[in-house]
C-alpha positions, 0 to 999 in steps of 0.5 A: 532382528527386533529392530530389523522388523520395524525399519521394514514395518515402516518402509512398507507403511512409507511407500503405502501412503505415497502409493495411495496418495499417486494413486488414490484409495484403490480396492485392490490395496493389498495393504492389512486393514492397518495400514489401510487406514493410516493415510485416512488417519494422516490426510488432515495433517496437510491440510493443517498446515497454514500455507505461507504466501511470499510476499513480493514486488510483481514482475517488472512492466517488461513482463507479461502482466500477471494474471491469477485465477481461482477455481469455482471447482477447485475450492477456490484455489487460486493459480497463474493463468494465461489470460488478459483482461483486454478491457474492463468497464467497473460501472458495469461489470462487463469486460473481455479476456483472451488467452494468451497461448489459446489451447490447441489439439496436439498429442498429449491432450488426445492420449492423456484421457486414455492413460489414467481415467480407470485407475484414477477417478479424482483425476476428472473433477479435478480439471474444475469447471474452467477446464470443462469436460473434453468435447473434441480439439477446440479450445477450452473458454479461459473462465467459466462462473464462478471464478474469480480473475486477479489482474494486474494493470492491464490497458483496459483496467488502469487498477488492476482486476479482482472479480468474479464471472457471472455470466460468460456473455460470448465467446470467440474462436480465438479464445476469447471472451466477454463476461459479467462480474460482480466485484470479488474479495481478496480471502476468495482467493487467499483462501486460509492461507498466511501473508505478511510483508512490505514491499517498496514502491519503485520511485521511476514507477511514481507519475508526478504531477506539478502543481505551482512552478518551479517543482523539481523531481529526481528519484534514485533506485537499485541498480544505479539508476538516478533521474534529476537534478538531485539523483545522485544525492539520493538514497536508494529507492527515494523520491524528492520533490524540491519547491519553492513558492510565495505565500500570502502576505499581512495586509499593509506590510512592506514589500521587503516583509514578502513571504516564501516557502522552499525546500524538499520532500524526499520519500522512500513509501513501502506498502505494508500488507498481510493477510490471516486466513486461519479460522480466526473468524468465520470461514466467509472471513479472515482471521486478520489483516492490514493494509498500510503505508509506511516510509522513510521521511526528509524534509529541509525548508525554510519560510522567510518573511511575513506570513499571514493565514487566511481572513477567516483565521485557517491555515493557508495551503497550496498544493504543489504536487500531486503524485500517483503509483499502481505498485503490483505486490505478488501475494503468492499466485496473486497479484494485488494491486495496491492505488497510491496517491500522494498530494504535497503542500505547504500551509501557513498559519500566522497571524501577519505581525510576526517576520521571520526567518526558519529552516529545519532539517527534519528526518523520521519515518511514518507508519499508517493504516489499518489492521483488523482482528476478529476479536476488535474488527477494524482498528487505526494504525498511526506512528511517527518518529521524527527528529528535527534541526533549526538550521536557521532561527530568526524571528522578529516583533511578536506572534505567531506562525506554524507553517508545514510541508508535508501529504496527503496519501490515500492507500486502496486496493484495486481502485477502492480507497481503503486508508487516506493520511496526512501526514505534516511536519511543522515549525511554530514559532511564538514571540513574545514582546513588551514595552516599557517607558522610562522617567527620563522618556525612552523606551525599551522592549523586552520579552522571549522567543520559543520556536518548536518542531512537530507532526500532526499525523491524521487520517481514516480507514474507509468502507472499503477495506472490506475488500479483504472480506472483513464485516461490513463498518458503516462510517469512517474510523479515524486513526486517531489525530497523532500530534508530538511538537518539541522544542527546537531553540528559545531566548529573549527578545531584545527588538530583533530575535536571533537564535542559534543552530541547536538539534532537537530530538521529538 
């Protein structure tokens, strides 16, 4: 009997709570004071649970442009919207927006207000300023002052939009509006939620601009879709760029010493994003955040001839392709636009004395970006793990040469640069030689050589990372120079030097 009463009492309490959640607090509730206070004691519990937002790739370009509006009247709660950004001027902040489904009078709007206005006092404010009070059958404005618009790239806004409405300039009968805006912060739409994930960049969406002749582009993505002469050989999600270019030769060098670099760079980039709106900081700042770029890297390339550095001793850098993409990652209902730019280049630093014929196969991964915590502020992240294999190594005479086939990347949000990084895998050859004369007048040459593989990773965090709503920092924060080098092969010199292949890991 005792267990039966407890069970019945539990069912009654559950029913009472459900009724209060549906209809709101009612002065006519028949519950006892004890049961009436239960919702008040338990109501903070759902708010205390931090919402976990999924981080995924946004819908394909064939669907409608993702747009979200955070309603100023609903505590900044972001919801998917049917509005469309038709044009946006970043300098003036002026935007023209329209609703894809302008509201029209139907039977539902006229009956809903009379069904629950007296029984549900909370129903009226829930509509917020965006909906506005009902004044008749005319269409309601899609946004109001204080609302925040987050939009994927649109014809008038190639970098996407994240802006707060500051004024309504004009409206049209078809539901369009011209509004004034100012830049907004991500924490104003993400609030106290939490999100973390990595989204691959669709290689077919990357625009490639060749800067020298002979550049070839190929890619492979899921669904067995391939493009380019090497497409069928690529791992899914990879973008490959093949190049061949002449390099400056030392002054006075014979024609047979002509220098060149040729090979390919293969990337499978992913955008890494995280946000933690828990109370690690203040109500105006998140507790943590991260923005970065990671992915797999592969390159195979060769350097031949007697290359020379510039006259002032600085390396010669030859950009051969520019890449650009604006991947959109969906963080819950919010489209976050990531702006990604890469410049692939060849860089050679040589003294003009050594003649080489080297070829290297390099594979590995990298991760660069910035991470924020309220205790430490913004700190850099730079990681790289590469393995190198010399496919061919021939070094003639004494001298030094270092050549890199790398990529300089910038990662930002909504048209602002957040992180810059320069990833430069390289090969370096060094040869010593000495000449000795014997008493009979003959001469012999002896010495040693060494061939190294390595990677340099440099870059910085930019001021614009405050788009997360974090405190402003006044200067660029260096990523910190990551320098790693490993021996590929070495040996003795007797005139010419020839090294066999030997696999080495670094």
